Every structure is written in structure tokens, then in C-alpha cells.
N, C-alpha and C positions, 0 to 999 in steps of 0.2 A: 542553895546548899552552903554550909559553912566553909566548904573548900574554896568557894569562889566569892567570898565577901571581902570587904576592904581590909579586914584584919589578916586575911590570908596572904596579902601582898607584903612581902618583907623587903621594904625599900632599902634597908641597910645592906642586905645581901645583893640585891639587884644593882645597887650603885657600885659594887665591887666586881660583879661578874657578868652583868648583862651588856655585852658589847654589840657591835654591828648597828650603829646609830641609836642605841638604846641608853638606858640609865647610866651606864659606866662611861659613856662617851659624851654626854651633854653636861653643860654647866649646872651646878646646883640651882634648884629653883625652876628648871625647865622640865616640862612634861613631854616625854617622847611617845607619841602614838605612831610608831614608825615600823620597824622590821616585824615580820610575821613571827612573833615569838611571845608566848603567854607571860603575863606577870605573875602567874601562880606556880607554886611548888608542885612537883610531880606527885603521883599517887604513892602512898607509903610502901606499897608492895614493890615498887621499883627501887626505892632506897634500900629496903630490907634485903632484896635479892643481891644488890651490889655489896652490901655489908657482909652478908653470909659468904659470898664468894671471896672477898678480900680476907676474911678471917682464916681461910685455908692457908694463906701465906705464899701461894704459888701463882705466878703469872706466866705460865708456859705458853709456847706456841699452840694455837688452835688448829683444827683441820683447815687445810688451805681453802677448801670450798665452803667453809662455814660450819658451825656446830649443827649437828643433825637436829637437835631439839629446837634450834632457832628456825631452821628451814621448815620443819614440821609445823611450828607455830605460825609461820608466814603462810604456808599452804592452807592450813585450816582457817586462818583469819580471812584470807582472800575469798575463800568459798563462802564462809558464813556471813560475811558483811557485804560482799559485792557479787556473789554468785559466780566468781571466776574459777574455773576448773583448770588448775595448773599442775603439771607434773613436777614433783619435787626435784627431779633430776634437771629441771630447767629453771631453778631458782638460785640466784647467786647473791648472798648477803654481801653488802658493800658499804663503804663508809660514806653514806648519805645518798639521797636521790640525785643531788647535784653531781656527785662523782659518777653515778650511774649514767647520767646523760652524756658526760664526756666519754665514757667507755663505749657506749652504744655508737656515738658518732665516729669514734676512732675505728671501731670494728667494721662499720658498714659504709663509711665514706672514704673517698680518696681525693687527692688534690685535683681541683677542677670540677668536681661534682657540685651539684646544686641541691640545697635543701630548702623547702618552703617553710617559712616561719611567719606566724601571724603577728601583726603589728596593730595594737600593742600586745605584748606578752612579757613574761619574766625574761630578763636579759640573759639568763643561763642558756637558753636555747641557742641564741646567736653565738655566745662565747664557745659553747661546746662544738658547734659546727665549724667555726673559724679555727679552733684548736686542731681539728682534724685536717685542716688544709682545704676545706670545702668552702663554697660560697653561699652565704645566707641570702635567700630571695624573700623579701618582705612583702607579705600579702596583707592588704589593708583590711583589718577586722572591723568593718563597720557594723554597728548594731542597728538592725531594722526590725521593728515590731517585737522588741525584747529578745532577739537572738542574733547571733553573728551571721551575717549574710555571706553565703558561700557561692552565690550565683556566678561569680567570676573566677572562682578558684582554678578551674581547669585551664583558663587562659594563661596562668602563671607557670604551667608545666612546659618544660622544653626537653630536648633530647639529652640534656645534661642533668635533669632532675632525677635524684635517686631517693629522696625522702620527703615525707610530710611530717612536720612536728606538731603534735597535738597536746594541748594543755587542757585537761578536763577533770574537774572543774577548772574554769579559766581564771588565772591571776594575771592582771588585776581586775578584770571585768566582773568577776563574781557570778558568771553565768554557767549553766549546765547545757550541754549539747543535746539537741533533740535526736530521736532515733533516725529520722530521715537524713539528718545532716551527717551523722556518723556513718550511715550506710553510703552516702555519697562519697565520703572520704575513702571508705573501703573500696568502692567501685572504681574510683580514680586510681587507687593504688594497684588494683588488679589490672586495669586497662593499660597503665603505663609502666608496670613492673616496678613499683616503688615500695620502699620500707616505710613503716610508721613508727616514729618515736612517740610513745604515749606516756605522758606524765600525769599520774593520778595521785600525787602527794596530798591533794586537798579532798580526796574522795570521802574521807570520814567526816568532814565539816560541811554537811549539807543540811539545809533547813527543812522543816516539816512540809512545806507547801508542795514540794516536787521531789521525787526520788532521783537518785543518781543512777544513770545507765552507763555502764562501761562499754567501750567499743568492742571489747572481747565477747560481749553477749549479743551482738547484732547479727553476725554471720560467721559462725565458728569455722566454716570451711576456709575462711581467709585469714584466720588468726596467725598463721605462720609468718605473715608479713609484719606483725606487731611486736614491738619490743618495749616493755613497760618498765617504768620506774615508780617506786613507792618508798616513802620514808616515814619515820615516826616523830619527827621534830614538831610538826604542826599539830598533830592529834594528841600527843602525849607529853610535849614540853621537854624533849631531850635533845634539842638542837646541838648542844655542846658535845654530846656523845657520838654524834654523826652515825646514825644507824639507819640503813635503808637496804634496798634490794633491787635487782634487775630480774625480770622473769619473762618468759616467752613460751611459744608453742612450736619451736623449731630447733631440734636437737643438733642439727648440722651447724647452723649459724651460731647456736649457743656456744659451741667450741671456740668460735672467733671472739665471742664476748669474753670468755674465760682468758683467752690469750691476751686480749687488749687490756684486761684488768690487772695483769701481772701478779695475780694471786698465787700462781703455781711456782713463781720464783720468790715468793714472800716479799716482793717489792711493793705489792699492793695488798689490800684486804681490810678487814674490819676487826677492831680489837675485841678481846674476850669480854671486857666489861660492857662494851656496847651491845654485844649479843646477849649477855645475861640480862641487861636492862631491857632489851627488845623482847625477850621471852616473857618477862614480867609484864611488859606493856600489853602484849597481844593475848596472853593467857589470863592475866589476873587484874587488869586495870580498866576493863571496859566500862565498869560502873563510873569511874572517874571521867571518862570521855563522855558518857551519857549526861552526867551532871554538867560538864563543861559546855556541851552543846545547848543544854537548857538555859544556862546562863548567857551564852552567846546570842541566843535568839532574843532574849530580853534586851541585851546591849545593842544588837543590830537595829531593833525596832526603835529604841530610844534615840540612837544616833541618827537614823534616817529622818525621824520626825523633827529632830533639832536642826539638822542640816537643811532640810527642805523648807524650814521656816526662816532661814537666814537670807538676807538680801544678796542677790547676785550669784549664788551658788546653788547646786542641786546634785542629787545622786539617785540612782536606782536602788531599790532594795535588793541586796545581793541574794542570790539563790544558794550560794555556797561561799566558803572561806570566811575568815573574820576580818575582812578588809572592805572598806567602802571606797569606791572610785568616784571622786567628786569633781564635778565640772566647774571650773573657775574662769572660763573663757570670757565672761562678760567684763572682767576687770582689765582685759587687754594686757596682762602681765605674763611674762614667761613663768612657768611653774616654779623654777628654782628661785627666781626673785621673789615670788609670792611667799614661798616657804621660808626664805631667809628673812623677809620682813616680819613674819609672824614670830619666828624664833627670836629675833633681836628685840622686837617691841612688845611681844605678848607672852614670851616664855612658853611657847608650845611648838614642838618640832614635829613635822610631818614629812612624808616622802613625796618628792616632786615627780610629776610626769616628765617626759622628755627622753631623749636618746639613751641616756646613761642607764636607766633602770628598766624601761618598758618599750622603748622604740619611739620614733618620731611622732607617731599618731597619738601618743599620750600627752603631747605638749598641750597645755591648757587644762590639765587635770592634776589633782593631787590624790594620794592614797592615804587613808587613815586606818590604822589597826585598832580594833576595839576589844582585844583580848586582855582586858584589865577589869578592875572593879568599877562599879557604878560611880563611886565617888571620884575616882581618878578620871574616868571618862567625862563625867559632868564638868569637872574643873577644866579639863583640856578643851572641851567644847565651849565652855564659857569664855575662855581666852581666845579661841578661834573666832567666836562671834564678836567679841569686843574689837579684835583686829579688823574683821571684815566690815563692821559698821563704820569704823574709822576710814577704811579705804573707800567704802561706798559713798560716804559723805564727801569725799574729796574728788569723786569722779566728775 
């Protein structure tokens, strides 16, 4: 689609506005295939909705629990795209899925509690648990036969464990969980009386080979243990607007979520513009997401073919996300040193594995974002290959 060709990438704007390791933070001439944020402008319906709202000239307080239209759009979207049946009385719009994780941890954990976090996984799980005063217990997420091996998960549960943190689809591994694995997590939660923090922010970016299955659709009698976060930044490109939500099937505990969010005191909450944009995303911009996924499928296949033809590195074809998790262990370099070498010598910037971003088990890997045009991705991979071949020849 024309929405996702090279002409659609406005580098002049990106170099002013795209922060978080992206175009606005790297030197001129460097290609950042870094943070999970598209290089493409949003659907026109999102821009038009914001413009219409601003033309009214008022930016008054919104309902503390969110605009009813936004909550209804979320409820409908969750059901139509993921088959999740959620009571709109248990949906809380919030300023990003990341903020939702902090709120869930604060509401459900206390000092001294333990929460099991997979290693590797996005650093926000650990940060949210620590912010609540609890202790993150890192479970090694080894990939065996193309899926995360959960055979030892139960051995990490103690009498202090209160939560299992689930990232599905998984970032950075790009994997989807099998039904039997989700069932195991539910059964362990039931057996040991645990909560589940369920991050589904990547649930829209799933490739054709395998459908997404939410843990909410495995055994609905146990859904009262699950507290989910979802956001619109990955799917619709509105990271800067910080639009997301928390939802659950437990009205009693949902009151704790509301309290922890501080929305009733107006110290927390989501902006009116973010909700207006969110409504336009969910109701009017699905065609854009469909086209984006079609483009991403092509970029994924191109990237994996290129990477797996380069000496010394390899990656699995991701089942979801627009991120490739690349094994660089053969070079014997720390991930950050590898990334810094490429940035300095080949003008391409990537995200390193290691404790900072994904946990210790990601050391020896890098992550590449491919939510860009074919031309930019090709040039970035050309630079990566040139750097790798230099490193490989010096081994």
C-alpha cells in the first residue's frame, strides 16, 4: 500500500519528533532500527478526529473513569479482534499499557511479595514490580522446539509468590503461547492463589501462520485472576499520545485498580485527546492496521532471509511483533559493545540485549525493529552486514 512505501516515511518530521533511541536522538546519517515505534504516519481518521476535537476550543476535564465512547470502543474491539468478553464496568482507560503495568503491580503487590517474570522480557515488568516494593523472580525463558519451556516454572513459586507476569505475544522473542502453556499458567495460579499480569499490547501484530490465543479464552472460570493491559502505540502508531487500558473480570479487585490509578483524585488518568484518538483507532482505522500487517509480513520475511544469510548471526522468524531477536553469541562480544561498534563504524543503531532492556538471558542477542520502509530496512541491513563481515573476518 502507498501508506507504507518509502515516500510515506517523513524523515524531516521523524528527526524532530521520534525520540526513545530513534531518529531524533541519533546523529545525522545513522539509521535507527530500534524502539518499537513505526516510521509511518497514522491513519488520516486519527488526525481528523483530533483536529475536529480541537476546533471546539475546549479542553475540559473528562470523566474520571474515561470517556464512555472510548470504553465502548475498547470493549467492542477486544471482542471482535480477540474474542475477549469484558464488562465495560471493568475497563479503565489509562495513559499507556506501561502505566497500566505499574498500576496493576501497585494494586496487587505489597512489600516483600514475589512476582515471577520471564527472562528475557521487556524491562517494564521488572520495573513495575520493583516500584510496588515487591521482588522480581526471574524465570529463565528458554526456547525449546520453538516455544518457551515452562517445565520448571512451578519450581520458582514460593510462599511469597503473588503474581505471574505474562507477555503474550512475547517481546523480544516474538513468540505466541500455546493453549497448553496458557492452561498451565492458569492452573498454577489457581493452585497457589496467584494473580496474573497479562500484557497483550502486541496482540494485534500477529502473522498469518498462527493465530493469537488470549489466556482469557482458555478457561473463563479462572479469568478473575487475570489483569490485562493493552495499548494502541504498537498497532496504530500513537505512542506519544499514550493511550491504553487495564481490564479484568473481577469487579472487587477492579476497585483496587481504580484506587491505585489515582484517577478519582485526577492525579492520574488519560487525556481527552488521547481518548479521541483512541476511538478513531479502534472504530475507524482497522484498514490501516490491516495494511500495516501486510507490509510487516513482507518486511519480516525479507529481514529474516537477510539475517540468516549473514555470517555468525541468526534469528527465528517471529510469529508476532515487528521485532527480530537476533543471536550474535558467536562473536563473543557483549551485546552493547556489538551495537556500539555498528553504530560507530557502520551508522546503524540497534537495541542490545542484556540486563537493561530485557534481562540477563538476552545477553548475546540484539533486537531489530522492522516497522519501516523496504528501502530504509535494506540500507540498515546492508550496513549491519558490512559491519558483521568486518567483525567476522577479524575473528
